[in-house]
C-alpha positions, 0 to 999 in steps of 0.5 A: 806133224804132230806124233799121236803115238805114245811112244818116240816115233823113229823114221829110218831113212836108207837108199839101200835095197836092204828091204824088198817087198815079198810078192805081188799081192802084199807089195808092202805089208811084209818086206825082207832083207836081201843077202848082206850084213849091212841089210840084215842087221838094219832088218834085224835092229828094225825087227827088234825094236817092232818087237818091243813095242817101239814106234818104228817107220821106214823109208827107202827107194821104191826099186821097181827093176831091182825088186823084180830081179832079187824076187826071182833070185829068192835070196835068203835074208833076215825077214822083218814084218811091218804093217803097211803104214809103217813102210814109205817107198819113195817113188820117182821114174829115176829110181823105178828103173835103176840098176843096183847103186854099184853099177851105176854112173856117178850122176845117175846115183846123184840123180836117185839120191836126190830124188830120193831124198826130195820124197823123203823131205817133202812127202814122207817126214810130214806124213810120219811126224817122227821123234828121230830120223835115223839116216844111212850114208851119203845118199841121205846127206841132205836129210839131217839139215832138212831136219834140223830146220824143223827141229827134228833130232838126227842120227846119221850112220856112216857105213862106208866113206863113199861120197859125192858132191852137188851144186845147190842149184841142182838139188833145188831144181830137183824139187828140194827147197835147200834155201831154208837149210843151205847154211847147215851143208858142207861146202867145197869152200867156205860159203860167202853168201846163198847167191854165190854159193848156189851155182858155184860152190859144190857141196859134199853129201857125205860131209853134209850129213856128218855136219848137220846130224845131231850124232854120228856113229860108225862101225868099229871097222871104219876106224872112226875113233883112230880118225877122230884122234888123228891116227889115220890117213884122214888126219888132215882130210876135211872127213878127219877134221869133222869127225874130230870135232863131232867126237870132241863134242860127245856127238860121235861113237863107234858100234860093235862090229855088225857082222859075226863076232867071230869074223876076223879078216884083214882090213882093206887099206886100198881105199883112200880118202882121195878115191871118193866117188859115187860111181863104180868103185870098191868100197871099204865094206864095214862088216868085212873089216877087222873086228876090234876088241872092246870092253863093251859087251852090248849087242849092236841093238842094244847099243842103239836102243841106248842111243836113241833114248839118250838123243831123245831123252826119254824111254823108247818104250814103256815097259810094263809087266802083264799077267799072262794066262797060263798056256796049257790044259794042266796049268789052267786046270792047276790055276782053276783049282787053287782059285776054287780052294781059295774060294771054298776057304773065304766061304767057310770063314765068312760062314764061321763068322756069321755062326759066331755072331748068331751064338753071340747074339742068343747069349746076350739075349734076355731070358 
């Protein structure tokens, strides 16, 4: 699983329909984000990293039905172009014919999530060989624990506090060998042993992702700082306690608002910790929250680049200055003229030195 690239390789794992194949002929060569600030920002982040020369890869579910519907709607969005070997679509029948995540039942979403994570863990991670994995939300909650087992650092981004639960037996029945990393998952009650936990103690997918990840971040409107500091409704909940531990350990941070900086709407406080489930529900979308001012003037993309380099402890891209040839005819002609003058001066200097040498030889010669 060695990475042959000279730069660190980052694998993005997202369950959203953030990227959609463009047309039938170039199904993987060209992907674009659908409408929506979260998806657009993911595309912007990956585009920026790719343009900088970073070795980035993307994995998402292969939603055949959703791709077909979105392609007919022709929604505008941020576009990103990646080589075909950089995009990895997880395939499963439950994914192929799925409707949008928001319209599915809780069990359907859990089934899609487990099938997606099975393909990422069993097929995509070994094939890509990443140096860092960047996961998004509860539908990737098992991946940080699986990555920890094979010593790959993982960044877990919380875009919303939606979550779901499942038994280890269901996870393993779908084809994920969780026996090797079950201790790094978050359960409804403290686990005694594997056999007892497997069939009776549900695991929480969002909290498992947060627990096992090397680093956790969230958009500022979610209020990760206030949760970690005990200034929210989550203070006594498992989520609040877990985020507080991550924050105190220096393994959690907020990123600037992913939407337009001028966007400022009243925060939706109707979403409460007890309302968590994976089915039909109104989700507290981070891009619609209140824009919290900060002294950090970095862009979200720059924040992520700095975060990746901190986790990897090495530069993401080796910056090398290259000599760029002139682009227009006048510049090329001017450059050619300068080179010609320089060449003539050098030739004249050599001729003059040769002449002085000959004269000196004649003077020194005996009469």
